[in-house]
VEXTI-841599 format. One record per residue (C-alpha): x negated, y negated, z; residue in one letter; residue number from 0. Coordinates in nm, 3 decimals. Each point is the difference from the previous one (the first is absolute). Layout:
[[X, Y, Z], 'A', NUM] ...
***
This chain:
[[-1.021, 1.289, 2.821], 'X', 0] [[0.302, -0.135, 0.107], 'X', 1] [[-0.019, -0.277, -0.292], 'X', 2] [[-0.106, 0.250, -0.260], 'X', 3] [[0.288, 0.237, 0.120], 'X', 4] [[0.262, -0.278, -0.042], 'X', 5] [[-0.143, -0.149, -0.331], 'X', 6] [[-0.019, 0.366, -0.157], 'X', 7] [[0.356, 0.107, 0.113], 'X', 8] [[0.142, -0.323, -0.145], 'X', 9] [[-0.173, 0.010, -0.300], 'X', 10] [[0.126, 0.377, -0.062], 'X', 11] [[0.359, -0.113, 0.050], 'X', 12] [[-0.048, -0.272, -0.218], 'X', 13] [[-0.138, 0.226, -0.260], 'X', 14] [[0.255, 0.266, 0.030], 'X', 15] [[0.279, -0.302, -0.066], 'X', 16] [[-0.158, -0.169, -0.299], 'X', 17] [[-0.106, 0.310, -0.147], 'X', 18] [[0.339, 0.174, 0.002], 'X', 19] [[0.102, -0.315, -0.170], 'X', 20] [[-0.205, 0.027, -0.259], 'X', 21] [[-0.017, 0.385, -0.016], 'X', 22] [[0.391, -0.011, -0.061], 'X', 23] [[0.009, -0.294, -0.228], 'X', 24] [[-0.234, 0.170, -0.287], 'X', 25] [[0.001, 0.346, -0.110], 'X', 26] [[-0.336, 0.059, -0.025], 'X', 27] [[-0.326, -0.170, 0.016], 'X', 28] [[-0.001, -0.027, -0.374], 'X', 29] [[0.320, -0.219, 0.023], 'X', 30] [[-0.027, -0.399, 0.032], 'X', 31] [[0.194, -0.294, 0.023], 'X', 32] [[0.131, -0.144, -0.317], 'X', 33] [[-0.100, -0.371, -0.002], 'X', 34] [[-0.171, -0.214, -0.209], 'X', 35] [[-0.350, -0.026, 0.150], 'X', 36] [[-0.016, 0.390, 0.017], 'X', 37] [[-0.190, 0.076, -0.297], 'X', 38] [[-0.281, -0.256, 0.093], 'X', 39] [[-0.062, 0.165, 0.327], 'X', 40] [[0.009, 0.348, -0.145], 'X', 41] [[-0.166, -0.054, -0.313], 'X', 42] [[-0.294, -0.233, 0.199], 'X', 43] [[-0.032, 0.311, 0.236], 'X', 44] [[-0.001, 0.233, -0.299], 'X', 45] [[-0.249, -0.216, -0.210], 'X', 46] [[-0.265, 0.014, 0.331], 'X', 47] [[0.058, 0.368, 0.010], 'X', 48] [[-0.010, 0.069, -0.371], 'X', 49] [[-0.342, -0.194, -0.008], 'X', 50] [[-0.151, 0.083, 0.348], 'X', 51] [[-0.023, -0.390, 0.065], 'X', 52] [[0.174, -0.150, 0.292], 'X', 53] [[-0.181, -0.317, -0.010], 'X', 54] [[0.212, -0.316, 0.108], 'X', 55] [[-0.184, -0.148, -0.311], 'X', 56] [[0.148, 0.221, -0.244], 'X', 57] [[0.342, 0.043, 0.170], 'X', 58] [[0.202, -0.200, -0.315], 'X', 59] [[-0.182, 0.217, -0.260], 'X', 60] [[0.326, 0.202, -0.042], 'X', 61] [[0.177, -0.311, -0.148], 'X', 62] [[-0.332, -0.084, -0.202], 'X', 63] [[-0.137, -0.283, 0.237], 'X', 64] [[-0.371, 0.083, 0.001], 'X', 65] [[-0.053, -0.168, 0.336], 'X', 66] [[0.204, -0.043, 0.293], 'X', 67] [[-0.058, -0.321, 0.194], 'X', 68] [[0.340, -0.030, 0.203], 'X', 69] [[0.229, 0.250, -0.023], 'X', 70] [[0.002, 0.249, 0.352], 'X', 71] [[-0.061, 0.376, -0.111], 'X', 72] [[-0.119, 0.133, 0.329], 'X', 73] [[0.311, 0.200, 0.032], 'X', 74] [[-0.093, 0.152, -0.346], 'X', 75] [[-0.349, 0.058, 0.095], 'X', 76] [[0.099, 0.205, 0.290], 'X', 77] [[0.289, 0.189, -0.203], 'X', 78] [[-0.256, 0.091, -0.270], 'X', 79] [[-0.258, 0.114, 0.263], 'X', 80] [[0.231, 0.234, 0.135], 'X', 81] [[0.103, 0.126, -0.348], 'X', 82] [[-0.357, 0.056, -0.057], 'X', 83] [[-0.074, 0.153, 0.322], 'X', 84] [[0.246, 0.239, -0.028], 'X', 85] [[0.091, 0.032, -0.332], 'X', 86] [[0.366, -0.041, 0.003], 'X', 87] [[0.170, -0.234, -0.254], 'X', 88] [[0.039, -0.385, 0.060], 'X', 89] [[0.298, -0.010, 0.043], 'X', 90] [[-0.004, 0.250, 0.286], 'X', 91] [[-0.280, -0.162, 0.162], 'X', 92] [[0.186, -0.346, -0.033], 'X', 93] [[0.291, 0.167, 0.190], 'X', 94] [[-0.227, 0.137, 0.249], 'X', 95] [[-0.158, -0.327, 0.070], 'X', 96] [[0.322, -0.197, 0.058], 'X', 97] [[0.131, 0.307, 0.220], 'X', 98] [[-0.342, -0.032, 0.198], 'X', 99] [[0.035, -0.403, 0.021], 'X', 100] [[0.374, -0.034, 0.089], 'X', 101] [[-0.027, 0.279, 0.236], 'X', 102] [[-0.337, 0.013, 0.161], 'X', 103] [[-0.164, -0.338, -0.065], 'X', 104] [[0.256, -0.216, 0.087], 'X', 105] [[0.130, 0.135, 0.337], 'X', 106] [[-0.334, 0.081, 0.141], 'X', 107] [[-0.099, -0.375, -0.070], 'X', 108] [[0.302, -0.084, 0.141], 'X', 109] [[-0.028, 0.168, 0.313], 'X', 110] [[-0.364, -0.121, 0.041], 'X', 111] [[0.128, -0.355, -0.060], 'X', 112] [[0.279, 0.088, 0.253], 'X', 113] [[-0.261, 0.086, 0.293], 'X', 114] [[-0.206, -0.303, -0.080], 'X', 115] [[0.317, -0.208, 0.023], 'X', 116] [[0.169, 0.107, 0.299], 'X', 117] [[-0.264, 0.253, 0.156], 'X', 118] [[0.016, 0.324, 0.138], 'X', 119] [[0.064, 0.373, -0.178], 'X', 120] [[0.386, -0.008, -0.043], 'X', 121] [[-0.026, -0.332, -0.196], 'X', 122] [[-0.201, 0.194, -0.256], 'X', 123] [[0.243, 0.281, -0.047], 'X', 124] [[0.299, -0.242, -0.013], 'X', 125] [[-0.192, -0.229, -0.217], 'X', 126] [[-0.069, 0.302, -0.237], 'X', 127] [[0.404, 0.167, 0.010], 'X', 128] [[0.158, -0.402, -0.043], 'X', 129] [[-0.190, -0.075, -0.313], 'X', 130] [[0.180, 0.294, -0.182], 'X', 131] [[0.348, -0.115, 0.116], 'X', 132] [[0.003, -0.286, -0.289], 'X', 133] [[0.116, 0.033, -0.373], 'X', 134] [[-0.189, -0.301, -0.103], 'X', 135] [[-0.327, 0.155, 0.055], 'X', 136] [[-0.122, 0.247, -0.101], 'X', 137] [[0.264, 0.127, -0.205], 'X', 138] [[0.106, -0.287, -0.193], 'X', 139] [[-0.330, -0.050, -0.155], 'X', 140] [[-0.011, 0.361, -0.117], 'X', 141] [[0.267, -0.033, -0.215], 'X', 142] [[0.033, -0.322, -0.109], 'X', 143] [[-0.259, -0.108, -0.245], 'X', 144] [[-0.130, 0.219, 0.118], 'X', 145] [[-0.252, -0.196, 0.219], 'X', 146] [[-0.247, 0.282, 0.115], 'X', 147] [[-0.298, -0.237, -0.011], 'X', 148] [[0.193, -0.258, 0.228], 'X', 149] [[0.110, 0.333, 0.211], 'X', 150] [[-0.338, 0.075, 0.060], 'X', 151] [[-0.165, -0.340, 0.083], 'X', 152] [[0.295, -0.026, 0.236], 'X', 153] [[-0.035, 0.295, 0.168], 'X', 154] [[-0.344, -0.089, 0.112], 'X', 155] [[0.069, -0.360, 0.138], 'X', 156] [[0.123, 0.130, 0.341], 'X', 157] [[-0.334, 0.152, 0.066], 'X', 158] [[-0.210, -0.339, -0.115], 'X', 159] [[0.239, -0.236, 0.193], 'X', 160] [[-0.072, 0.238, 0.299], 'X', 161] [[-0.352, -0.082, -0.049], 'X', 162] [[0.100, -0.364, -0.025], 'X', 163] [[0.182, -0.033, 0.313], 'X', 164] [[-0.342, 0.141, 0.196], 'X', 165] [[-0.158, -0.319, -0.161], 'X', 166] [[0.265, -0.212, 0.093], 'X', 167] [[0.025, 0.092, 0.317], 'X', 168] [[-0.290, -0.212, 0.129], 'X', 169] [[0.273, -0.288, -0.042], 'X', 170] [[0.276, 0.207, 0.233], 'X', 171] [[0.021, 0.332, 0.099], 'X', 172] [[0.233, 0.226, -0.217], 'X', 173] [[0.083, 0.335, 0.097], 'X', 174] [[-0.276, 0.248, 0.020], 'X', 175] [[-0.278, -0.121, -0.214], 'X', 176] [[-0.172, 0.283, -0.255], 'X', 177] [[-0.336, -0.077, 0.084], 'X', 178] [[-0.213, -0.318, 0.034], 'X', 179] [[0.034, -0.292, -0.209], 'X', 180] [[-0.333, 0.034, -0.150], 'X', 181] [[0.090, 0.365, -0.088], 'X', 182] [[0.324, -0.109, -0.121], 'X', 183] [[-0.148, -0.262, -0.226], 'X', 184] [[-0.193, 0.271, -0.182], 'X', 185] [[0.274, 0.219, -0.062], 'X', 186] [[0.171, -0.294, -0.151], 'X', 187] [[-0.268, -0.105, -0.240], 'X', 188] [[-0.064, 0.395, -0.126], 'X', 189] [[0.401, 0.048, -0.008], 'X', 190] [[0.063, -0.331, -0.233], 'X', 191] [[-0.184, 0.118, -0.318], 'X', 192] [[0.217, 0.329, -0.005], 'X', 193] [[0.311, -0.174, 0.125], 'X', 194] [[-0.064, -0.245, -0.314], 'X', 195] [[-0.070, 0.259, -0.257], 'X', 196] [[0.346, 0.165, 0.138], 'X', 197] [[0.201, -0.324, -0.050], 'X', 198] [[-0.046, -0.322, 0.051], 'X', 199] [[0.308, -0.043, 0.138], 'X', 200] [[-0.118, 0.184, 0.278], 'X', 201] [[-0.236, -0.226, 0.104], 'X', 202] [[0.201, -0.290, 0.027], 'X', 203] [[0.227, 0.164, 0.154], 'X', 204] [[-0.217, 0.105, 0.272], 'X', 205] [[-0.165, -0.376, 0.002], 'X', 206] [[0.348, -0.139, 0.056], 'X', 207] [[0.072, 0.233, 0.288], 'X', 208] [[-0.363, -0.063, 0.175], 'X', 209] [[0.069, -0.377, -0.067], 'X', 210] [[0.331, 0.006, 0.190], 'X', 211] [[-0.131, 0.193, 0.272], 'X', 212] [[-0.316, -0.204, 0.027], 'X', 213] [[0.260, -0.310, 0.023], 'X', 214] [[0.181, 0.184, 0.268], 'X', 215] [[-0.302, 0.039, 0.203], 'X', 216] [[-0.128, -0.312, -0.045], 'X', 217] [[0.367, -0.180, 0.120], 'X', 218] [[0.019, 0.234, 0.278], 'X', 219] [[-0.381, -0.045, 0.135], 'X', 220] [[0.118, -0.383, -0.022], 'X', 221] [[0.308, 0.036, 0.199], 'X', 222] [[-0.103, 0.259, 0.217], 'X', 223] [[-0.279, -0.203, 0.222], 'X', 224] [[-0.031, -0.352, 0.160], 'X', 225] [[-0.024, -0.142, -0.413], 'X', 226] [[-0.350, -0.109, 0.020], 'X', 227] [[-0.143, -0.153, -0.300], 'X', 228] [[-0.194, 0.312, -0.111], 'X', 229] [[0.305, 0.175, 0.013], 'X', 230] [[0.173, -0.248, -0.241], 'X', 231] [[-0.285, -0.042, -0.201], 'X', 232] [[0.017, 0.360, -0.109], 'X', 233] [[0.371, -0.024, -0.107], 'X', 234] [[-0.109, -0.283, -0.198], 'X', 235] [[-0.265, 0.159, -0.150], 'X', 236] [[0.244, 0.332, -0.088], 'X', 237] [[0.276, -0.243, -0.112], 'X', 238] [[-0.244, -0.182, -0.262], 'X', 239] [[-0.140, 0.306, -0.113], 'X', 240] [[0.346, 0.120, -0.086], 'X', 241] [[0.135, -0.299, -0.168], 'X', 242] [[-0.321, 0.025, -0.227], 'X', 243] [[0.024, 0.367, -0.053], 'X', 244] [[0.417, -0.093, -0.080], 'X', 245] [[-0.110, -0.280, -0.277], 'X', 246] [[-0.263, 0.163, -0.157], 'X', 247] [[0.219, 0.318, -0.036], 'X', 248] [[0.245, -0.257, -0.174], 'X', 249] [[-0.276, -0.100, -0.261], 'X', 250] [[-0.153, 0.293, -0.043], 'X', 251] [[0.284, 0.235, -0.065], 'X', 252] [[-0.087, 0.228, -0.276], 'X', 253] [[0.278, -0.052, -0.325], 'X', 254] [[0.029, 0.409, -0.011], 'X', 255] [[0.109, -0.028, 0.369], 'X', 256] [[0.210, -0.352, 0.011], 'X', 257] [[0.167, 0.048, -0.344], 'X', 258] [[0.114, 0.349, 0.028], 'X', 259] [[0.377, 0.071, -0.037], 'X', 260] [[0.263, -0.229, -0.125], 'X', 261] [[0.086, -0.325, 0.208], 'X', 262] [[0.311, -0.045, 0.156], 'X', 263] [[0.179, 0.189, 0.299], 'X', 264] [[0.151, 0.342, -0.054], 'X', 265] [[0.254, 0.013, 0.254], 'X', 266] [[0.232, -0.239, 0.237], 'X', 267] [[-0.138, -0.117, 0.317], 'X', 268] [[0.259, 0.210, 0.192], 'X', 269] [[-0.135, 0.312, -0.173], 'X', 270] [[-0.333, -0.067, 0.050], 'X', 271] [[0.080, -0.087, 0.374], 'X', 272] [[0.207, 0.350, -0.013], 'X', 273] [[-0.316, 0.176, -0.143], 'X', 274] [[-0.224, -0.133, 0.299], 'X', 275] [[0.259, 0.088, 0.271], 'X', 276] [[0.034, 0.348, -0.096], 'X', 277] [[-0.352, 0.056, -0.108], 'X', 278] [[0.118, 0.099, -0.342], 'X', 279] [[-0.144, -0.184, -0.289], 'X', 280] [[0.170, -0.022, -0.356], 'X', 281] [[0.223, 0.298, -0.053], 'X', 282] [[-0.135, 0.202, 0.329], 'X', 283] [[0.255, 0.116, 0.250], 'X', 284] [[-0.013, -0.228, 0.321], 'X', 285] [[-0.124, 0.159, 0.322], 'X', 286] [[0.178, -0.216, 0.265], 'X', 287] [[-0.146, 0.231, 0.280], 'X', 288] [[-0.358, -0.099, -0.123], 'X', 289] [[0.113, -0.343, 0.006], 'X', 290] [[0.133, -0.018, 0.352], 'X', 291] [[-0.329, 0.226, 0.113], 'X', 292] [[-0.226, -0.276, -0.151], 'X', 293] [[0.184, -0.296, 0.143], 'X', 294] [[-0.027, 0.178, 0.355], 'X', 295] [[-0.375, 0.018, -0.066], 'X', 296] [[-0.036, -0.357, -0.091], 'X', 297] [[0.180, -0.093, 0.340], 'X', 298] [[-0.201, 0.239, 0.191], 'X', 299] [[-0.329, -0.144, -0.132], 'X', 300] [[0.143, -0.356, 0.045], 'X', 301] [[0.070, 0.082, 0.357], 'X', 302] [[-0.218, 0.268, 0.091], 'X', 303] [[-0.299, 0.088, -0.223], 'X', 304] [[-0.159, -0.312, -0.078], 'X', 305] [[-0.306, 0.080, -0.100], 'X', 306] [[0.174, 0.170, -0.308], 'X', 307] [[0.166, -0.325, -0.047], 'X', 308] [[-0.145, -0.077, -0.355], 'X', 309] [[0.205, 0.300, -0.132], 'X', 310] [[0.324, -0.266, 0.028], 'X', 311] [[-0.138, -0.277, -0.203], 'X', 312] [[-0.151, 0.267, -0.290], 'X', 313] [[0.357, 0.157, -0.029], 'X', 314] [[0.150, -0.355, -0.039], 'X', 315] [[-0.213, -0.073, -0.221], 'X', 316] [[0.057, 0.289, -0.254], 'X', 317] [[0.340, 0.000, 0.076], 'X', 318] [[0.000, -0.341, -0.132], 'X', 319] [[-0.203, 0.040, -0.303], 'X', 320] [[0.240, 0.294, -0.102], 'X', 321] [[0.311, -0.271, 0.039], 'X', 322] [[-0.206, -0.251, -0.203], 'X', 323] [[-0.056, 0.245, -0.294], 'X', 324] [[0.331, 0.151, -0.018], 'X', 325] [[0.218, -0.304, 0.078], 'X', 326] [[-0.227, -0.295, -0.082], 'X', 327] [[-0.281, 0.124, -0.276], 'X', 328] [[-0.092, -0.410, -0.068], 'X', 329] [[-0.342, -0.141, -0.057], 'X', 330] [[-0.007, -0.055, 0.396], 'X', 331] [[0.082, 0.351, 0.086], 'X', 332] [[-0.216, 0.146, -0.199], 'X', 333] [[-0.306, -0.197, 0.158], 'X', 334] [[0.091, 0.247, 0.294], 'X', 335] [[0.086, 0.332, -0.187], 'X', 336] [[-0.283, 0.002, -0.255], 'X', 337] [[-0.227, 0.226, 0.183], 'X', 338] [[0.271, 0.282, -0.031], 'X', 339] [[0.053, -0.088, -0.379], 'X', 340] [[0.340, -0.190, 0.109], 'X', 341] [[0.164, 0.351, 0.010], 'X', 342] [[0.238, 0.102, 0.225], 'X', 343] [[-0.085, 0.389, 0.026], 'X', 344] [[-0.384, -0.089, 0.075], 'X', 345] [[0.111, -0.287, 0.278], 'X', 346] [[0.253, 0.258, 0.195], 'X', 347] [[-0.276, 0.241, -0.022], 'X', 348] [[-0.257, -0.223, 0.201], 'X', 349] [[0.280, -0.057, 0.233], 'X', 350] [[-0.017, 0.340, 0.123], 'X', 351] [[-0.299, -0.057, 0.189], 'X', 352] [[0.108, -0.250, 0.260], 'X', 353] [[0.360, 0.178, 0.000], 'X', 354] [[-0.146, 0.313, 0.108], 'X', 355] [[-0.209, -0.134, 0.249], 'X', 356] [[0.324, -0.198, 0.139], 'X', 357] [[0.162, 0.330, 0.010], 'X', 358] [[-0.250, 0.163, 0.177], 'X', 359] [[-0.017, -0.261, 0.258], 'X', 360] [[0.388, 0.052, 0.021], 'X', 361] [[-0.066, 0.382, 0.107], 'X', 362] [[-0.312, -0.027, 0.191], 'X', 363] [[0.093, -0.293, 0.251], 'X', 364] [[0.276, 0.194, 0.147], 'X', 365] [[-0.203, 0.310, 0.021], 'X', 366] [[-0.268, -0.191, 0.183], 'X', 367] [[0.273, -0.157, 0.210], 'X', 368] [[0.167, 0.341, 0.112], 'X', 369] [[-0.356, 0.187, 0.059], 'X', 370] [[-0.113, -0.290, 0.238], 'X', 371] [[0.328, 0.024, 0.189], 'X', 372] [[0.001, 0.374, 0.038], 'X', 373] [[-0.361, 0.022, 0.063], 'X', 374] [[-0.101, -0.312, 0.183], 'X', 375] [[-0.295, -0.047, -0.250], 'X', 376] [[-0.170, 0.316, 0.091], 'X', 377] [[-0.225, 0.231, -0.173], 'X', 378] [[0.278, 0.177, -0.168], 'X', 379] [[0.150, -0.285, -0.133], 'X', 380] [[-0.098, 0.041, -0.363], 'X', 381] [[0.153, 0.348, 0.036], 'X', 382] [[0.352, -0.126, 0.114], 'X', 383] [[-0.039, -0.265, -0.289], 'X', 384] [[-0.080, 0.257, -0.269], 'X', 385] [[0.288, 0.161, 0.088], 'X', 386] [[0.249, -0.310, -0.013], 'X', 387] [[-0.197, -0.127, -0.314], 'X', 388] [[0.080, 0.370, -0.167], 'X', 389] [[0.391, -0.012, 0.091], 'X', 390] [[0.047, -0.383, -0.096], 'X', 391] [[-0.199, 0.126, -0.336], 'X', 392] [[0.283, 0.250, -0.041], 'X', 393] [[0.286, -0.183, 0.059], 'X', 394] [[-0.129, -0.286, -0.258], 'X', 395] [[-0.092, 0.280, -0.263], 'X', 396] [[0.217, 0.303, 0.056], 'X', 397] [[0.351, -0.137, -0.034], 'X', 398] [[-0.092, -0.184, -0.341], 'X', 399] [[-0.214, 0.289, -0.117], 'X', 400] [[-0.297, -0.238, -0.001], 'X', 401] [[0.181, -0.159, -0.321], 'X', 402] [[-0.127, 0.315, -0.190], 'X', 403] [[0.294, 0.038, -0.210], 'X', 404] [[0.046, -0.379, -0.083], 'X', 405] [[-0.337, 0.003, -0.110], 'X', 406] [[0.035, 0.296, -0.226], 'X', 407] [[0.296, -0.158, -0.163], 'X', 408] [[-0.193, -0.300, -0.062], 'X', 409] [[-0.295, 0.181, -0.150], 'X', 410] [[0.212, 0.277, -0.175], 'X', 411] [[0.102, -0.199, -0.308], 'X', 412] [[-0.367, -0.143, -0.105], 'X', 413] [[-0.088, 0.389, 0.003], 'X', 414] [[0.320, 0.106, -0.189], 'X', 415] [[0.094, -0.294, -0.200], 'X', 416] [[0.229, 0.152, -0.262], 'X', 417] [[-0.043, -0.040, -0.372], 'X', 418] [[0.088, -0.358, 0.008], 'X', 419] [[-0.264, -0.121, 0.242], 'X', 420] [[-0.250, 0.261, -0.058], 'X', 421] [[-0.367, -0.056, -0.172], 'X', 422] [[-0.059, 0.350, -0.066], 'X', 423] [[0.175, 0.314, 0.118], 'X', 424] [[-0.112, 0.298, 0.129], 'X', 425] [[0.098, 0.167, -0.347], 'X', 426] [[-0.148, -0.296, -0.224], 'X', 427] [[-0.334, 0.055, 0.225], 'X', 428] [[-0.024, 0.357, -0.096], 'X', 429] [[0.067, -0.084, -0.370], 'X', 430] [[-0.275, -0.270, 0.003], 'X', 431] [[-0.261, 0.265, 0.198], 'X', 432] [[0.077, 0.208, -0.340], 'X', 433] [[-0.025, -0.246, -0.258], 'X', 434] [[-0.331, -0.111, 0.197], 'X', 435] [[-0.111, 0.359, -0.046], 'X', 436] [[0.040, -0.014, -0.367], 'X', 437] [[-0.235, -0.322, -0.076], 'X', 438] [[-0.355, 0.026, -0.146], 'X', 439] [[-0.273, -0.121, 0.254], 'X', 440] [[-0.089, -0.347, -0.019], 'X', 441] [[0.381, -0.095, -0.125], 'X', 442] [[0.157, -0.363, 0.090], 'X', 443] [[0.383, -0.003, 0.027], 'X', 444] [[0.223, -0.309, -0.053], 'X', 445] [[0.331, 0.060, 0.184], 'X', 446] [[0.279, -0.243, 0.096], 'X', 447] [[-0.127, -0.037, 0.379], 'X', 448] [[0.408, -0.097, 0.106], 'X', 449] [[0.086, 0.340, -0.111], 'X', 450] [[-0.221, 0.196, 0.265], 'X', 451] [[-0.234, 0.160, -0.299], 'X', 452] [[-0.330, -0.191, 0.193], 'X', 453] [[0.044, 0.292, 0.266], 'X', 454] [[-0.160, 0.228, -0.278], 'X', 455] [[-0.331, -0.123, 0.158], 'X', 456] [[0.107, 0.075, 0.349], 'X', 457] [[0.064, 0.388, -0.119], 'X', 458] [[-0.208, 0.054, -0.261], 'X', 459] [[-0.309, -0.286, 0.030], 'X', 460] [[0.101, -0.097, -0.351], 'X', 461] [[-0.132, -0.366, -0.101], 'X', 462] [[0.281, -0.249, -0.021], 'X', 463] [[-0.005, -0.313, -0.216], 'X', 464] [[0.257, -0.177, 0.269], 'X', 465] [[-0.086, 0.163, 0.316], 'X', 466] [[0.291, -0.202, 0.140], 'X', 467] [[0.259, -0.208, -0.103], 'X', 468] [[-0.183, -0.316, 0.132], 'X', 469] [[-0.334, 0.080, -0.223], 'X', 470] [[0.171, -0.132, -0.320], 'X', 471] [[-0.120, -0.348, 0.057], 'X', 472] [[-0.290, -0.086, -0.272], 'X', 473] [[0.121, -0.099, -0.353], 'X', 474] [[-0.144, 0.307, -0.163], 'X', 475] [[0.197, 0.212, 0.232], 'X', 476] [[0.344, -0.173, -0.030], 'X', 477] [[-0.040, -0.015, -0.400], 'X', 478] [[-0.057, 0.400, 0.030], 'X', 479] [[0.265, 0.037, 0.189], 'X', 480] [[0.244, -0.149, -0.223], 'X', 481] [[-0.127, 0.067, -0.355], 'X', 482] [[-0.173, 0.359, 0.051], 'X', 483] [[0.254, 0.155, -0.231], 'X', 484] [[-0.134, -0.237, -0.265], 'X', 485] [[-0.326, 0.124, 0.014], 'X', 486] [[0.020, 0.144, -0.355], 'X', 487] [[0.089, -0.328, -0.162], 'X', 488] [[-0.166, -0.260, 0.228], 'X', 489] [[-0.383, 0.002, -0.017], 'X', 490] [[-0.040, -0.233, 0.328], 'X', 491] [[0.172, 0.292, 0.189], 'X', 492] [[-0.189, 0.227, -0.137], 'X', 493] [[-0.349, -0.134, 0.099], 'X', 494] [[0.137, -0.078, 0.344], 'X', 495] [[0.096, 0.391, 0.011], 'X', 496] [[-0.315, 0.103, -0.135], 'X', 497] [[-0.211, -0.215, 0.261], 'X', 498] [[0.228, 0.106, 0.299], 'X', 499] [[-0.069, 0.365, -0.078], 'X', 500] [[0.344, 0.087, -0.011], 'X', 501] [[0.043, 0.364, -0.143], 'X', 502] [[0.368, 0.078, 0.114], 'X', 503] [[0.326, -0.146, 0.087], 'X', 504] [[0.310, 0.135, 0.201], 'X', 505] [[0.354, -0.079, 0.022], 'X', 506] [[0.325, 0.092, 0.201], 'X', 507] [[0.063, -0.052, 0.368], 'X', 508] [[0.254, -0.174, 0.207], 'X', 509] [[-0.053, -0.356, 0.047], 'X', 510] [[-0.018, -0.120, 0.366], 'X', 511] [[0.260, -0.167, 0.134], 'X', 512] [[-0.066, -0.375, -0.048], 'X', 513] [[-0.287, 0.081, -0.271], 'X', 514] [[0.255, 0.078, -0.317], 'X', 515] [[0.035, -0.352, -0.103], 'X', 516] [[-0.403, -0.034, 0.039], 'X', 517] [[-0.054, 0.336, -0.188], 'X', 518] [[0.177, -0.142, -0.271], 'X', 519] [[-0.157, -0.307, -0.006], 'X', 520] [[-0.352, 0.077, 0.040], 'X', 521] [[-0.009, 0.358, -0.126], 'X', 522] [[0.182, 0.025, -0.325], 'X', 523] [[-0.290, 0.076, -0.204], 'X', 524] [[-0.092, 0.314, 0.188], 'X', 525] [[0.375, 0.149, 0.010], 'X', 526] [[0.030, -0.057, -0.367], 'X', 527] [[-0.292, 0.235, -0.097], 'X', 528] [[0.245, 0.260, -0.063], 'X', 529] [[0.088, -0.174, -0.329], 'X', 530] [[-0.335, -0.061, -0.103], 'X', 531] [[-0.171, 0.201, -0.253], 'X', 532] [[-0.372, -0.054, 0.161], 'X', 533] [[0.115, 0.243, 0.272], 'X', 534] [[0.024, 0.346, 0.004], 'X', 535] [[0.236, 0.215, 0.282], 'X', 536] [[-0.235, 0.230, 0.154], 'X', 537] [[0.174, 0.101, 0.311], 'X', 538] [[0.290, -0.041, 0.226], 'X', 539] [[0.114, 0.079, 0.323], 'X', 540] [[0.357, -0.088, 0.150], 'X', 541] [[0.067, -0.377, -0.115], 'X', 542] [[-0.359, -0.073, -0.086], 'X', 543] [[-0.142, 0.052, -0.325], 'X', 544] [[-0.393, -0.041, -0.073], 'X', 545] [[-0.129, -0.148, -0.319], 'X', 546] [[-0.336, -0.001, -0.158], 'X', 547] [[-0.119, -0.309, -0.200], 'X', 548] [[-0.079, 0.142, -0.372], 'X', 549] [[-0.034, -0.336, -0.234], 'X', 550] [[-0.067, -0.340, 0.056], 'X', 551] [[0.026, -0.307, -0.218], 'X', 552] [[-0.277, -0.079, -0.209], 'X', 553] 
***
């Protein structure tokens, strides 16, 4: 009962902190962060809900791909399921799933993991609370990208890792095991497919953390006893397995993950080290108090909590990976950072797990020491420990406001980007919804995706010829984007238009911040239909103008 109570209380407090940030960063559940990948995530969820199909195999139908063989759509399947069950729009169900993932699944899992690592009820509550005090996760992933599937998968890692520690406990005792090793192994086998569908990075992160914990446990087993051959053999076997896994990861790294992002450092070494010390990746506000707490937790683990020793190399590994990615990012560095798409925000996010455990240790150890001294280890020790832990947690969170204002200020621009950084404003969404209502059933609309017109699908369910700015990939699509205004004189363009089923086109909208040049280079033919006699204007709303195809070259 004490374990459950502390876990639920810690999760509730974390949920209030995270929920407060999200609710005060967006004006309503229908608002979404304005970033390049938003249209894909919302459109995929909308397609699943609209077509009553949440299958992993059909997760890319929104973009025109018939069969999905690799992209993780677990997040979209869940969001679409919520939409179908409740009847709310896909945007609202997505917002709800983001909130539940960040404010409930993540802190609850961290509470379970902290109980496994450190043992005891108080550890569960402190672990859940500590998980809400870092900006890198979950807040950065909610706005940047947005990396919602990454958020969804990463939030599940603590619970899976907790089960993994139950298996690793065979090598060396590690806190308080969540169950028998066989039971934990079954849990892992059942959970891994779901984790993979949520996001492959989550599987790789869990594997890296489990590998670090395994190596640490094997090293402690070898060094803790008289050093018999059997103990040394275990350590050698673990090392051989990890070396083989490391070599395989370099050789088998998928190109989609290995080659993501432009190579080359994005900041100086000094700036990267400053980010690490202040627990503030990229342009986030530094949190020196949390940095000190994490360092204190590391010292406590090294001196007093040896069963949790794996936290230190795990945090060191992810910290090194962040530095390599931001300050080096050459071919050798990418051998380490590829599982996280060579991306600073993703790397900073995975480092929060061991950092939160270190901060939990910094609060837990003093509380246990004081309680033991005051009660002599009697039956009331846990009561005094609980009171001390609550006071220490308050001293950490209350003076800094739990970082709430910092997190809101970071997320706010993603939900309120202004005209220059906006893909589609609330006013433009209303205009698109209005135009969608004027289209006949079965209409296919060609619109410049850089101008936000593709969000007509999200608000109106209208099929868009270019669902996102990333779908202008085939020769036919590129030709139409460049020459759609020549349809009355160019037979090839006429034939391609008829084959693709385009019935309408739309102009207007403001190009996204870094999309103006791409818009002009790639979609000049769409914007030029206003001067083409083959297209007749049938409606307009705000800055958008809707045209119907009336003639075609013979």
